C-alpha angles and dihedrals in degrees: 000000000000112000122217132196114262119258116271098026134084144199123246108216139184089221137016099022113173091223124040093232092055093075115121097230092059092055092046091050093047093048090048092052090048092052093047091049098046092048090054088055092051098254121142127206125256125186121198131182118275090235132045138169109295094235089064090068094038090058098034104041098031131257093244098051122108090242092061100035098043116008115043122114100222127176140167116241125217090270091059093251120139111239130181131200104240111267094186138010108234101072094053091048090051090049091052091044092056099036095049092041093237086157087084084071094049129175092054134162119208137177136190138192120193151106123299126192131218129163103224137130107287111241139142108312094006124093135167088234113034132163126238139192114202141165133209121196108191130188106032126092094185121122087229087069090055091051093047093059091043089051091048091054094048092044089057090054091045094052090049089054096243112164136195099033123154125208115211121190136183139163123235090188129217125301096283090047092050094047091050092049094045091057092048092047092049091050090050094049099042096083089048099044095116090054093059125094117262091254093052091048088056091047090051090067098040107031116349096189088068086070088071087066093055120134094199107116094215092050089050092054090053099046090048085077093048123114114280115255093217090063090066100051119127116240090257093051091044090054092048093051091045088053091052092050094046094048092048088053091047093055090043099247108149117219144168125221112232109184092190093060111114103149121221106283133073097223098076122114130175111344121041125168142178135191120211133191128209089219098070104066118217093348091060103152110111099175145338148154144157149197123311107184098166101039099090094051089050087062092054095264130121121291096267127152123231143179132192149144142219129213127185117237091210090054090051095049093045089050091051090050092047091052093044092241115158121207115214113271118235121260110289127222113289099199132008117200119216112188109186097184133047094246092059096050099080092041090055094042092051094048092045090053093050090050092050090052091060093047103268117143100231131158138176141216110246105165111051142041094201114105098211094050091048090050089053088056090049089050091053088055088048088235117187097207138022125205111204123191116179132160094283094047091048092052094048093040092239135129123219104230117197125189098210095191098047093034092230130132141189142158126262126195111257094225091054095042098098091052092043093055096045092047090050090048091054089052095049106026094107088070090061102044 
């Protein structure tokens, strides 16, 4: 039987990837840039399990969200407990924050990188296993904290060279603001209920604000005439949102206010934001997040505020590809040893090892005695030089030295070979750092 990868997931490979952005080095470079950036902003990494008790996501994400009602991978374990592969990163971080009493360290700034799982129709930009980078800043209710996480997200895109992004922001307000708007929105929709899609009619009963997130074109035409959420903000929420907007302007981050933006989860309060790219087609959101001031207490923790975001690594890499942005490739092999006789194998292996111990990227052919096949292997490693020792070279105490980039070759004395390579490395090492 020939096994095939399940639908909606993909391999990340060093060679032969079926999409250019599924090459290992791109993921490694992106993750390295993320870690360097978040550390410079004072965030520390947290890693949580890829599955949790199902009720964690029911409470945290919201029972009426699309994620919970349509997309979760849920299973019963051997103990009869309902478990779910994590569909998003915030709820597990909050669970760990409360369970491990990290609130004693508040304020605290955390980040995560890892796979998330959602059962949805595979399409461009959407996968059943996707990877997400996210941050959670817990303990500060200041609008400066909101702007810091927004700036962090946009700075990542800037450092990657991503162009033509748009930042949209909105405020959902505090609980009184939300209650007042929900009533007004219900009153507006009630005479038009029959005109709404079936999904929006169901949301009307359970959570009407979810209708603002509809993708149905007819629904969107109708809700464009609905009351504006920003008109129902309490004075405290209005001041908070004004502070966010003013500070974004002060640090020269352009934005657009979208008063229909609610994001996909029920835990958001006050500031919400989303970044879109013109390189992703219909699924144009590249990242987003918001404030969740009551989420931690809903998990049994203290009443602490928080704000964060999530951005999909696949979305980032597809955007880079769409904008023809190349991430730097990793250092390629400096020298590739090709011993063609048994006597040369230990010599090459010993020299290769000593070079590696001083930081030289060196490798060796172990599986063939045919020069052309070995050179193909060297080419796959993008090696700059090849050292060939066959029977004739061994007899004359020479090494065949090939410059694979300049297509030049010469012979080097075997007894001087160690010194020759290390001196050449010192001359050229800046190319490989």
